[in-house]
N, C-alpha and C positions, 0 to 999 in steps of 0.2 A: 504494500500500500504506500502510495507516494505522499510524503508530508508536504503540506503547503508552506511555502516560505513566508514568514511574517515580515512585514515592513513597518518601520517606526518613523514617525515624522521628527523633524528637527527639534521641536519643543519637548517631545518625550525624551530624546537623547540628552538634551541639555539638562532636563530635570534629573535624569539618572546620574549624570556627571556631577551636578550640583549637590546631590545627596551624598555622593562619595567625598566631595571636597569639604562638606560640612562636618566630616569626621565619622560618618557611618561606614562600616567595613563594606568593601565591594561585594563580598559574598552575601551579606545580608541584604544589600540593595537589590542584587540580582534575584534573590529568593522572593523578596517583596514584589518585584515587578514581573516575576515568572519568566525570567530570561537567564541565559548562561552567564557566569561571571566573566568569562573571557570576552564576551561582547561588550560588557561595561568597561573592561580594561582597554579594549580597542577604542571605544568612543572617547574615553578619558585621554588616551594617548593622541588621538586625532585632534581633539580640542586644544591640547597643549601645543601640538605641532603647527596647526593651521589657524588657530584662533577664530576670528569672526567668519571666515569662509568655510569652516567645517560643516559637514553634513549637508552638502549641496544636493545630494540625491543621486541615486544610481551609480555611485562610485566615482562620479565626475567631480573633480575639485574645481572650484571657481578660481580662475586665474586673474591676477592683476593685469592691467593693460600691457605692462612691460613683459610679463611672463607669457601672455597670449601672443604678443608680437614675436618673441623669441621662438615660441612653439610653431607659429606660422612660417617663420623664416627657416627653421630646421626642416619642416615638411617640404617647403619649396626647394631647399638644397638637395634633399633626398631625391625628389622627382627629377631635378636637373641632372644629378649624377646618374640616375637610371637612364635618362634620355641620352646622355653622353656615351654611356657604355653600349647602348644599342647602336648608336651611330658609328662607334669604333668598330663594332663587329660587322656592320654593314659595309663599311669602307674596306675592311679586310676581305670580306667575301667578294666584293666587286673587283678589287684590285687583283685577286687571284684569277678571276675569270678573264680579266683584260690581258694578263700576261700569257694565257693560253691562246687567245685569239690573235695577239699581236705577232706571234712567231711565224705565221704562215705567209 
């Protein structure tokens, strides 16, 4: 039997982390909320690491404009490198064919 994956909104996650930060043990918070302790630990770690942009949903982190630009530039660079490699191979293939035909 397939278990349905539970989803929690940002407010729920913040509430769970705030309970932990108020001094309540993680295990106790998890039991009260009927979730696993490792999930609460992960939420706590994510909030500490990313701050206000934590829990953006579906595992996607909200990037700052600078981070988004860097990400877009890296993606454009990867695509340009792939195109360059394809063109190199094409030139290599066509130059081999030309040398066969030029000898006659």
